[in-house]
Biopython code that builds the backbone (N, CA, C, O; Angstrom):
import numpy as np
from Bio.PDB.StructureBuilder import StructureBuilder

atoms = [
    (1, "UNK", "N", (-148.551, 202.202, -14.251)),
    (1, "UNK", "CA", (-147.786, 202.302, -13.031)),
    (1, "UNK", "C", (-146.464, 203.027, -13.258)),
    (1, "UNK", "O", (-146.095, 203.911, -12.484)),
    (2, "UNK", "N", (-145.755, 202.653, -14.316)),
    (2, "UNK", "CA", (-144.470, 203.288, -14.599)),
    (2, "UNK", "C", (-144.660, 204.772, -14.871)),
    (2, "UNK", "O", (-143.846, 205.595, -14.452)),
    (3, "UNK", "N", (-145.742, 205.116, -15.576)),
    (3, "UNK", "CA", (-146.008, 206.523, -15.861)),
    (3, "UNK", "C", (-146.241, 207.303, -14.572)),
    (3, "UNK", "O", (-145.695, 208.391, -14.391)),
    (4, "UNK", "N", (-147.053, 206.743, -13.677)),
    (4, "UNK", "CA", (-147.312, 207.413, -12.401)),
    (4, "UNK", "C", (-146.052, 207.536, -11.571)),
    (4, "UNK", "O", (-145.831, 208.565, -10.932)),
    (5, "UNK", "N", (-145.213, 206.498, -11.569)),
    (5, "UNK", "CA", (-143.973, 206.513, -10.806)),
    (5, "UNK", "C", (-143.047, 207.613, -11.335)),
    (5, "UNK", "O", (-142.442, 208.353, -10.559)),
    (6, "UNK", "N", (-142.944, 207.711, -12.673)),
    (6, "UNK", "CA", (-142.102, 208.763, -13.259)),
    (6, "UNK", "C", (-142.639, 210.139, -12.905)),
    (6, "UNK", "O", (-141.865, 211.043, -12.590)),
    (7, "UNK", "N", (-143.945, 210.309, -12.953)),
    (7, "UNK", "CA", (-144.540, 211.600, -12.616)),
    (7, "UNK", "C", (-144.270, 211.945, -11.157)),
    (7, "UNK", "O", (-143.986, 213.098, -10.831)),
    (8, "UNK", "N", (-144.357, 210.948, -10.280)),
    (8, "UNK", "CA", (-144.076, 211.175, -8.859)),
    (8, "UNK", "C", (-142.627, 211.597, -8.661)),
    (8, "UNK", "O", (-142.347, 212.541, -7.923)),
    (9, "UNK", "N", (-141.701, 210.894, -9.326)),
    (9, "UNK", "CA", (-140.282, 211.210, -9.184)),
    (9, "UNK", "C", (-139.969, 212.586, -9.750)),
    (9, "UNK", "O", (-139.096, 213.283, -9.235)),
    (10, "UNK", "N", (-140.668, 212.983, -10.799)),
    (10, "UNK", "CA", (-140.439, 214.305, -11.381)),
    (10, "UNK", "C", (-140.891, 215.399, -10.425)),
    (10, "UNK", "O", (-140.312, 216.485, -10.408)),
    (11, "UNK", "N", (-141.921, 215.124, -9.631)),
    (11, "UNK", "CA", (-142.418, 216.116, -8.676)),
    (11, "UNK", "C", (-141.605, 216.154, -7.393)),
    (11, "UNK", "O", (-141.691, 217.132, -6.651)),
    (12, "UNK", "N", (-140.824, 215.131, -7.109)),
    (12, "UNK", "CA", (-140.090, 215.051, -5.854)),
    (12, "UNK", "C", (-139.198, 216.258, -5.607)),
    (12, "UNK", "O", (-139.282, 216.842, -4.527)),
    (13, "UNK", "N", (-138.336, 216.671, -6.559)),
    (13, "UNK", "CA", (-137.484, 217.832, -6.292)),
    (13, "UNK", "C", (-138.286, 219.093, -5.997)),
    (13, "UNK", "O", (-137.893, 219.894, -5.148)),
    (14, "UNK", "N", (-139.419, 219.279, -6.698)),
    (14, "UNK", "CA", (-140.257, 220.439, -6.450)),
    (14, "UNK", "C", (-140.844, 220.391, -5.045)),
    (14, "UNK", "O", (-140.894, 221.409, -4.355)),
    (15, "UNK", "N", (-141.283, 219.221, -4.626)),
    (15, "UNK", "CA", (-141.875, 219.073, -3.300)),
    (15, "UNK", "C", (-140.848, 219.329, -2.215)),
    (15, "UNK", "O", (-141.147, 219.968, -1.206)),
    (16, "UNK", "N", (-139.642, 218.832, -2.422)),
    (16, "UNK", "CA", (-138.590, 219.037, -1.428)),
    (16, "UNK", "C", (-138.223, 220.507, -1.361)),
    (16, "UNK", "O", (-138.120, 221.078, -0.276)),
    (17, "UNK", "N", (-138.026, 221.122, -2.526)),
    (17, "UNK", "CA", (-137.630, 222.528, -2.579)),
    (17, "UNK", "C", (-138.730, 223.428, -2.042)),
    (17, "UNK", "O", (-138.453, 224.409, -1.352)),
    (18, "UNK", "N", (-139.971, 223.100, -2.355)),
    (18, "UNK", "CA", (-141.084, 223.936, -1.933)),
    (18, "UNK", "C", (-141.547, 223.670, -0.520)),
    (18, "UNK", "O", (-142.398, 224.395, -0.005)),
    (19, "UNK", "N", (-141.015, 222.661, 0.111)),
    (19, "UNK", "CA", (-141.404, 222.342, 1.481)),
    (19, "UNK", "C", (-142.802, 221.771, 1.589)),
    (19, "UNK", "O", (-143.409, 221.818, 2.659)),
    (20, "UNK", "N", (-143.327, 221.226, 0.488)),
    (20, "UNK", "CA", (-144.690, 220.724, 0.517)),
    (20, "UNK", "C", (-144.768, 219.242, 0.858)),
    (20, "UNK", "O", (-145.829, 218.634, 0.719)),
    (21, "UNK", "N", (-143.672, 218.655, 1.297)),
    (21, "UNK", "CA", (-143.691, 217.250, 1.688)),
    (21, "UNK", "C", (-144.504, 217.137, 2.976)),
    (21, "UNK", "O", (-144.204, 217.790, 3.975)),
    (22, "UNK", "N", (-145.538, 216.295, 2.935)),
    (22, "UNK", "CA", (-146.426, 216.159, 4.081)),
    (22, "UNK", "C", (-145.942, 215.082, 5.035)),
    (22, "UNK", "O", (-145.321, 214.100, 4.627)),
    (23, "UNK", "N", (-146.232, 215.280, 6.292)),
    (23, "UNK", "CA", (-145.971, 214.228, 7.266)),
    (23, "UNK", "C", (-147.315, 213.712, 7.758)),
    (23, "UNK", "O", (-148.289, 214.461, 7.823)),
    (24, "UNK", "N", (-147.364, 212.444, 8.100)),
    (24, "UNK", "CA", (-148.595, 211.839, 8.579)),
    (24, "UNK", "C", (-148.327, 211.193, 9.925)),
    (24, "UNK", "O", (-147.188, 211.133, 10.388)),
    (25, "UNK", "N", (-149.377, 210.718, 10.536)),
    (25, "UNK", "CA", (-149.229, 210.017, 11.805)),
    (25, "UNK", "C", (-148.414, 208.751, 11.582)),
    (25, "UNK", "O", (-148.511, 208.130, 10.524)),
    (26, "UNK", "N", (-147.614, 208.365, 12.566)),
    (26, "UNK", "CA", (-146.771, 207.179, 12.383)),
    (26, "UNK", "C", (-147.603, 205.908, 12.226)),
    (26, "UNK", "O", (-148.567, 205.684, 12.958)),
    (27, "UNK", "N", (-147.217, 205.099, 11.275)),
    (27, "UNK", "CA", (-147.870, 203.814, 11.051)),
    (27, "UNK", "C", (-147.205, 202.769, 11.942)),
    (27, "UNK", "O", (-146.164, 203.029, 12.545)),
    (28, "UNK", "N", (-147.804, 201.605, 12.020)),
    (28, "UNK", "CA", (-147.230, 200.526, 12.830)),
    (28, "UNK", "C", (-145.826, 200.185, 12.342)),
    (28, "UNK", "O", (-144.938, 199.903, 13.146)),
    (29, "UNK", "N", (-145.627, 200.212, 11.028)),
    (29, "UNK", "CA", (-144.308, 199.924, 10.458)),
    (29, "UNK", "C", (-143.269, 200.934, 10.953)),
    (29, "UNK", "O", (-142.129, 200.571, 11.245)),
    (30, "UNK", "N", (-143.673, 202.207, 11.045)),
    (30, "UNK", "CA", (-142.759, 203.237, 11.538)),
    (30, "UNK", "C", (-142.386, 203.000, 12.997)),
    (30, "UNK", "O", (-141.250, 203.246, 13.402)),
    (31, "UNK", "N", (-143.340, 202.523, 13.780)),
    (31, "UNK", "CA", (-143.063, 202.251, 15.186)),
    (31, "UNK", "C", (-142.079, 201.090, 15.329)),
    (31, "UNK", "O", (-141.207, 201.122, 16.197)),
    (32, "UNK", "N", (-142.212, 200.072, 14.489)),
    (32, "UNK", "CA", (-141.278, 198.945, 14.509)),
    (32, "UNK", "C", (-139.888, 199.421, 14.106)),
    (32, "UNK", "O", (-138.898, 199.043, 14.731)),
    (33, "UNK", "N", (-139.807, 200.247, 13.066)),
    (33, "UNK", "CA", (-138.514, 200.790, 12.643)),
    (33, "UNK", "C", (-137.878, 201.620, 13.749)),
    (33, "UNK", "O", (-136.670, 201.540, 13.972)),
    (34, "UNK", "N", (-138.680, 202.411, 14.438)),
    (34, "UNK", "CA", (-138.152, 203.227, 15.527)),
    (34, "UNK", "C", (-137.597, 202.347, 16.638)),
    (34, "UNK", "O", (-136.548, 202.651, 17.206)),
    (35, "UNK", "N", (-138.291, 201.260, 16.951)),
    (35, "UNK", "CA", (-137.805, 200.348, 17.985)),
    (35, "UNK", "C", (-136.499, 199.690, 17.558)),
    (35, "UNK", "O", (-135.609, 199.481, 18.382)),
    (36, "UNK", "N", (-136.382, 199.365, 16.282)),
    (36, "UNK", "CA", (-135.154, 198.764, 15.758)),
    (36, "UNK", "C", (-133.995, 199.733, 15.869)),
    (36, "UNK", "O", (-132.884, 199.343, 16.226)),
    (37, "UNK", "N", (-134.249, 200.989, 15.564)),
    (37, "UNK", "CA", (-133.201, 202.008, 15.586)),
    (37, "UNK", "C", (-132.763, 202.299, 17.017)),
    (37, "UNK", "O", (-131.675, 202.837, 17.225)),
    (38, "UNK", "N", (-133.577, 201.960, 17.998)),
    (38, "UNK", "CA", (-133.201, 202.190, 19.387)),
    (38, "UNK", "C", (-132.297, 201.098, 19.946)),
    (38, "UNK", "O", (-131.671, 201.308, 20.985)),
    (39, "UNK", "N", (-132.205, 199.957, 19.306)),
    (39, "UNK", "CA", (-131.426, 198.836, 19.822)),
    (39, "UNK", "C", (-130.020, 198.779, 19.271)),
    (39, "UNK", "O", (-129.394, 199.805, 19.004)),
    (40, "UNK", "N", (-129.539, 197.565, 19.105)),
    (40, "UNK", "CA", (-128.177, 197.326, 18.618)),
    (40, "UNK", "C", (-127.966, 197.900, 17.220)),
    (40, "UNK", "O", (-126.902, 198.438, 16.913)),
    (41, "UNK", "N", (-128.985, 197.782, 16.381)),
    (41, "UNK", "CA", (-128.891, 198.336, 15.027)),
    (41, "UNK", "C", (-128.760, 199.853, 15.093)),
    (41, "UNK", "O", (-127.973, 200.447, 14.357)),
    (42, "UNK", "N", (-129.524, 200.464, 15.964)),
    (42, "UNK", "CA", (-129.445, 201.916, 16.128)),
    (42, "UNK", "C", (-128.083, 202.368, 16.607)),
    (42, "UNK", "O", (-127.561, 203.384, 16.147)),
    (43, "UNK", "N", (-127.503, 201.611, 17.534)),
    (43, "UNK", "CA", (-126.156, 201.944, 18.013)),
    (43, "UNK", "C", (-125.147, 201.882, 16.874)),
    (43, "UNK", "O", (-124.300, 202.765, 16.742)),
    (44, "UNK", "N", (-125.237, 200.842, 16.053)),
    (44, "UNK", "CA", (-124.319, 200.707, 14.914)),
    (44, "UNK", "C", (-124.548, 201.828, 13.904)),
    (44, "UNK", "O", (-123.594, 202.350, 13.327)),
    (45, "UNK", "N", (-125.792, 202.192, 13.692)),
    (45, "UNK", "CA", (-126.123, 203.269, 12.759)),
    (45, "UNK", "C", (-125.564, 204.604, 13.242)),
    (45, "UNK", "O", (-125.059, 205.394, 12.444)),
    (46, "UNK", "N", (-125.653, 204.852, 14.529)),
    (46, "UNK", "CA", (-125.133, 206.111, 15.090)),
    (46, "UNK", "C", (-123.614, 206.178, 15.037)),
    (46, "UNK", "O", (-123.047, 207.270, 15.017)),
    (47, "UNK", "N", (-122.943, 205.027, 15.013)),
    (47, "UNK", "CA", (-121.475, 205.013, 14.944)),
    (47, "UNK", "C", (-120.947, 205.230, 13.527)),
    (47, "UNK", "O", (-119.755, 205.477, 13.341)),
    (48, "UNK", "N", (-121.819, 205.139, 12.538)),
    (48, "UNK", "CA", (-121.391, 205.371, 11.156)),
    (48, "UNK", "C", (-120.961, 206.823, 10.973)),
    (48, "UNK", "O", (-121.423, 207.715, 11.686)),
    (49, "UNK", "N", (-120.076, 207.046, 10.013)),
    (49, "UNK", "CA", (-119.734, 208.417, 9.629)),
    (49, "UNK", "C", (-121.025, 209.112, 9.191)),
    (49, "UNK", "O", (-121.877, 208.483, 8.563)),
    (50, "UNK", "N", (-121.181, 210.393, 9.512)),
    (50, "UNK", "CA", (-122.441, 211.085, 9.197)),
    (50, "UNK", "C", (-122.869, 210.972, 7.734)),
    (50, "UNK", "O", (-124.053, 210.792, 7.452)),
    (51, "UNK", "N", (-121.921, 211.077, 6.804)),
    (51, "UNK", "CA", (-122.300, 211.012, 5.389)),
    (51, "UNK", "C", (-122.801, 209.628, 5.001)),
    (51, "UNK", "O", (-123.630, 209.509, 4.098)),
    (52, "UNK", "N", (-122.317, 208.583, 5.660)),
    (52, "UNK", "CA", (-122.804, 207.226, 5.391)),
    (52, "UNK", "C", (-124.159, 207.009, 6.053)),
    (52, "UNK", "O", (-125.063, 206.420, 5.460)),
    (53, "UNK", "N", (-124.290, 207.484, 7.275)),
    (53, "UNK", "CA", (-125.548, 207.335, 8.000)),
    (53, "UNK", "C", (-126.705, 208.048, 7.320)),
    (53, "UNK", "O", (-127.823, 207.533, 7.280)),
    (54, "UNK", "N", (-126.435, 209.245, 6.779)),
    (54, "UNK", "CA", (-127.489, 209.995, 6.090)),
    (54, "UNK", "C", (-128.028, 209.216, 4.895)),
    (54, "UNK", "O", (-129.239, 209.135, 4.691)),
    (55, "UNK", "N", (-127.125, 208.649, 4.114)),
    (55, "UNK", "CA", (-127.536, 207.883, 2.933)),
    (55, "UNK", "C", (-128.305, 206.634, 3.354)),
    (55, "UNK", "O", (-129.352, 206.327, 2.784)),
    (56, "UNK", "N", (-127.794, 205.920, 4.339)),
    (56, "UNK", "CA", (-128.453, 204.684, 4.771)),
    (56, "UNK", "C", (-129.839, 204.967, 5.347)),
    (56, "UNK", "O", (-130.789, 204.239, 5.057)),
    (57, "UNK", "N", (-129.963, 206.007, 6.153)),
    (57, "UNK", "CA", (-131.273, 206.356, 6.715)),
    (57, "UNK", "C", (-132.273, 206.682, 5.605)),
    (57, "UNK", "O", (-133.412, 206.214, 5.626)),
    (58, "UNK", "N", (-131.835, 207.485, 4.643)),
    (58, "UNK", "CA", (-132.740, 207.881, 3.558)),
    (58, "UNK", "C", (-133.199, 206.673, 2.749)),
    (58, "UNK", "O", (-134.379, 206.546, 2.420)),
    (59, "UNK", "N", (-132.262, 205.794, 2.433)),
    (59, "UNK", "CA", (-132.601, 204.672, 1.560)),
    (59, "UNK", "C", (-133.310, 203.537, 2.290)),
    (59, "UNK", "O", (-134.255, 202.956, 1.757)),
    (60, "UNK", "N", (-132.870, 203.217, 3.492)),
    (60, "UNK", "CA", (-133.434, 202.059, 4.195)),
    (60, "UNK", "C", (-134.625, 202.454, 5.061)),
    (60, "UNK", "O", (-135.702, 201.872, 4.934)),
    (61, "UNK", "N", (-134.443, 203.425, 5.928)),
    (61, "UNK", "CA", (-135.522, 203.780, 6.846)),
    (61, "UNK", "C", (-136.624, 204.581, 6.162)),
    (61, "UNK", "O", (-137.805, 204.378, 6.440)),
    (62, "UNK", "N", (-136.235, 205.500, 5.257)),
    (62, "UNK", "CA", (-137.235, 206.319, 4.577)),
    (62, "UNK", "C", (-137.720, 205.692, 3.278)),
    (62, "UNK", "O", (-138.715, 206.135, 2.705)),
    (63, "UNK", "N", (-137.016, 204.656, 2.809)),
    (63, "UNK", "CA", (-137.441, 203.950, 1.609)),
    (63, "UNK", "C", (-137.245, 204.716, 0.309)),
    (63, "UNK", "O", (-137.939, 204.448, -0.672)),
    (64, "UNK", "N", (-136.318, 205.661, 0.283)),
    (64, "UNK", "CA", (-136.073, 206.431, -0.932)),
    (64, "UNK", "C", (-135.205, 205.645, -1.910)),
    (64, "UNK", "O", (-134.425, 204.780, -1.511)),
    (65, "UNK", "N", (-135.350, 205.954, -3.178)),
    (65, "UNK", "CA", (-134.511, 205.355, -4.207)),
    (65, "UNK", "C", (-133.166, 206.070, -4.220)),
    (65, "UNK", "O", (-132.976, 207.072, -3.531)),
    (66, "UNK", "N", (-132.242, 205.547, -5.009)),
    (66, "UNK", "CA", (-130.936, 206.197, -5.154)),
    (66, "UNK", "C", (-131.135, 207.615, -5.677)),
    (66, "UNK", "O", (-130.546, 208.564, -5.159)),
    (67, "UNK", "N", (-131.959, 207.753, -6.697)),
    (67, "UNK", "CA", (-132.199, 209.079, -7.290)),
    (67, "UNK", "C", (-132.819, 210.038, -6.278)),
    (67, "UNK", "O", (-132.377, 211.181, -6.160)),
    (68, "UNK", "N", (-133.833, 209.589, -5.549)),
    (68, "UNK", "CA", (-134.483, 210.445, -4.551)),
    (68, "UNK", "C", (-133.502, 210.848, -3.455)),
    (68, "UNK", "O", (-133.501, 211.994, -3.005)),
    (69, "UNK", "N", (-132.668, 209.902, -3.029)),
    (69, "UNK", "CA", (-131.661, 210.195, -2.008)),
    (69, "UNK", "C", (-130.662, 211.213, -2.528)),
    (69, "UNK", "O", (-130.262, 212.121, -1.800)),
    (70, "UNK", "N", (-130.256, 211.068, -3.783)),
    (70, "UNK", "CA", (-129.313, 212.011, -4.388)),
    (70, "UNK", "C", (-129.894, 213.419, -4.413)),
    (70, "UNK", "O", (-129.201, 214.385, -4.093)),
    (71, "UNK", "N", (-131.155, 213.538, -4.789)),
    (71, "UNK", "CA", (-131.813, 214.846, -4.824)),
    (71, "UNK", "C", (-131.913, 215.421, -3.417)),
    (71, "UNK", "O", (-131.603, 216.591, -3.193)),
    (72, "UNK", "N", (-132.343, 214.602, -2.484)),
    (72, "UNK", "CA", (-132.513, 215.050, -1.105)),
    (72, "UNK", "C", (-131.210, 215.560, -0.506)),
    (72, "UNK", "O", (-131.191, 216.602, 0.149)),
    (73, "UNK", "N", (-130.121, 214.830, -0.728)),
    (73, "UNK", "CA", (-128.837, 215.175, -0.115)),
    (73, "UNK", "C", (-127.969, 216.060, -1.005)),
    (73, "UNK", "O", (-126.902, 216.506, -0.583)),
    (74, "UNK", "N", (-128.413, 216.315, -2.224)),
    (74, "UNK", "CA", (-127.634, 217.150, -3.133)),
    (74, "UNK", "C", (-126.337, 216.504, -3.576)),
    (74, "UNK", "O", (-125.305, 217.167, -3.680)),
    (75, "UNK", "N", (-126.396, 215.199, -3.839)),
    (75, "UNK", "CA", (-125.212, 214.430, -4.230)),
    (75, "UNK", "C", (-125.433, 213.770, -5.584)),
    (75, "UNK", "O", (-126.576, 213.545, -5.981)),
    (76, "UNK", "N", (-124.349, 213.455, -6.299)),
    (76, "UNK", "CA", (-124.491, 212.648, -7.516)),
    (76, "UNK", "C", (-124.960, 211.230, -7.157)),
    (76, "UNK", "O", (-124.670, 210.730, -6.070)),
    (77, "UNK", "N", (-125.680, 210.599, -8.073)),
    (77, "UNK", "CA", (-126.187, 209.250, -7.821)),
    (77, "UNK", "C", (-125.058, 208.257, -7.559)),
    (77, "UNK", "O", (-125.203, 207.374, -6.713)),
    (78, "UNK", "N", (-123.954, 208.384, -8.258)),
    (78, "UNK", "CA", (-122.820, 207.488, -8.045)),
    (78, "UNK", "C", (-122.277, 207.585, -6.634)),
    (78, "UNK", "O", (-121.889, 206.577, -6.043)),
    (79, "UNK", "N", (-122.247, 208.797, -6.090)),
    (79, "UNK", "CA", (-121.778, 208.999, -4.716)),
    (79, "UNK", "C", (-122.731, 208.338, -3.730)),
    (79, "UNK", "O", (-122.296, 207.734, -2.749)),
    (80, "UNK", "N", (-124.027, 208.451, -3.990)),
    (80, "UNK", "CA", (-125.025, 207.814, -3.123)),
    (80, "UNK", "C", (-124.837, 206.300, -3.137)),
    (80, "UNK", "O", (-124.880, 205.661, -2.085)),
    (81, "UNK", "N", (-124.630, 205.723, -4.317)),
    (81, "UNK", "CA", (-124.437, 204.273, -4.413)),
    (81, "UNK", "C", (-123.188, 203.829, -3.659)),
    (81, "UNK", "O", (-123.205, 202.820, -2.954)),
    (82, "UNK", "N", (-122.106, 204.587, -3.811)),
    (82, "UNK", "CA", (-120.856, 204.242, -3.125)),
    (82, "UNK", "C", (-121.031, 204.328, -1.617)),
    (82, "UNK", "O", (-120.611, 203.431, -0.887)),
    (83, "UNK", "N", (-121.650, 205.404, -1.152)),
    (83, "UNK", "CA", (-121.850, 205.567, 0.297)),
    (83, "UNK", "C", (-122.791, 204.510, 0.849)),
    (83, "UNK", "O", (-122.596, 204.037, 1.969)),
    (84, "UNK", "N", (-123.803, 204.133, 0.086)),
    (84, "UNK", "CA", (-124.724, 203.085, 0.537)),
    (84, "UNK", "C", (-123.985, 201.763, 0.681)),
    (84, "UNK", "O", (-124.183, 201.040, 1.658)),
    (85, "UNK", "N", (-123.136, 201.446, -0.286)),
    (85, "UNK", "CA", (-122.361, 200.199, -0.222)),
    (85, "UNK", "C", (-121.424, 200.210, 0.986)),
    (85, "UNK", "O", (-121.326, 199.217, 1.707)),
    (86, "UNK", "N", (-120.742, 201.323, 1.206)),
    (86, "UNK", "CA", (-119.830, 201.429, 2.352)),
    (86, "UNK", "C", (-120.587, 201.367, 3.675)),
    (86, "UNK", "O", (-120.118, 200.753, 4.634)),
    (87, "UNK", "N", (-121.749, 201.997, 3.727)),
    (87, "UNK", "CA", (-122.545, 201.985, 4.952)),
    (87, "UNK", "C", (-123.035, 200.576, 5.265)),
    (87, "UNK", "O", (-122.995, 200.149, 6.419)),
    (88, "UNK", "N", (-123.496, 199.856, 4.253)),
    (88, "UNK", "CA", (-123.966, 198.481, 4.475)),
    (88, "UNK", "C", (-122.830, 197.585, 4.951)),
    (88, "UNK", "O", (-123.013, 196.750, 5.837)),
    (89, "UNK", "N", (-121.662, 197.765, 4.357)),
    (89, "UNK", "CA", (-120.502, 196.964, 4.767)),
    (89, "UNK", "C", (-120.142, 197.274, 6.228)),
    (89, "UNK", "O", (-119.873, 196.362, 7.009)),
    (90, "UNK", "N", (-120.139, 198.550, 6.587)),
    (90, "UNK", "CA", (-119.812, 198.940, 7.961)),
    (90, "UNK", "C", (-120.851, 198.395, 8.942)),
    (90, "UNK", "O", (-120.499, 197.955, 10.037)),
    (91, "UNK", "N", (-122.123, 198.422, 8.554)),
    (91, "UNK", "CA", (-123.172, 197.883, 9.424)),
    (91, "UNK", "C", (-123.012, 196.378, 9.592)),
    (91, "UNK", "O", (-123.161, 195.854, 10.696)),
    (92, "UNK", "N", (-122.709, 195.685, 8.505)),
    (92, "UNK", "CA", (-122.499, 194.231, 8.574)),
    (92, "UNK", "C", (-121.375, 193.902, 9.541)),
    (92, "UNK", "O", (-121.503, 192.998, 10.366)),
    (93, "UNK", "N", (-120.272, 194.638, 9.438)),
    (93, "UNK", "CA", (-119.128, 194.397, 10.324)),
    (93, "UNK", "C", (-119.468, 194.729, 11.771)),
    (93, "UNK", "O", (-119.067, 194.006, 12.683)),
    (94, "UNK", "N", (-120.199, 195.809, 11.989)),
    (94, "UNK", "CA", (-120.552, 196.223, 13.349)),
    (94, "UNK", "C", (-121.507, 195.239, 14.014)),
    (94, "UNK", "O", (-121.470, 195.066, 15.232)),
    (95, "UNK", "N", (-122.352, 194.600, 13.234)),
    (95, "UNK", "CA", (-123.361, 193.702, 13.797)),
    (95, "UNK", "C", (-122.946, 192.236, 13.800)),
    (95, "UNK", "O", (-123.699, 191.384, 14.271)),
    (96, "UNK", "N", (-121.760, 191.930, 13.280)),
    (96, "UNK", "CA", (-121.339, 190.523, 13.254)),
    (96, "UNK", "C", (-120.497, 190.169, 14.459)),
    (96, "UNK", "O", (-120.061, 189.025, 14.592)),
]
sb = StructureBuilder()
sb.init_structure("model")
sb.init_model(0)
sb.init_chain("A")
sb.init_seg("    ")
for serial, (resi, resn, name, xyz) in enumerate(atoms, 1):
    if name == "N":
        sb.init_residue(resn, " ", resi, " ")
    sb.init_atom(name, np.array(xyz, "f"), 0.0, 1.0, " ", f" {name:<3s}", serial, name[0])
structure = sb.get_structure()
């Protein structure tokens, strides 16, 4: 499993750069996430600073790892971690 995961992560930058990332029909889970993003959570997410929202969407809604998010957004991993922490804190405050 670890070997396959590493191989997948190694191919991720190539797939992103080459535009070969495939999209599929939305699953039931995607529909639930979309409904969540349309409500109070979605409003709080839209109020986030764009750089925080991008990181949170990639990691939470798209399920990417810190490394994958860093590659996708062209940021250092430390920056992704910091922005994720700030975004979660802002969401907690907005929803409390």
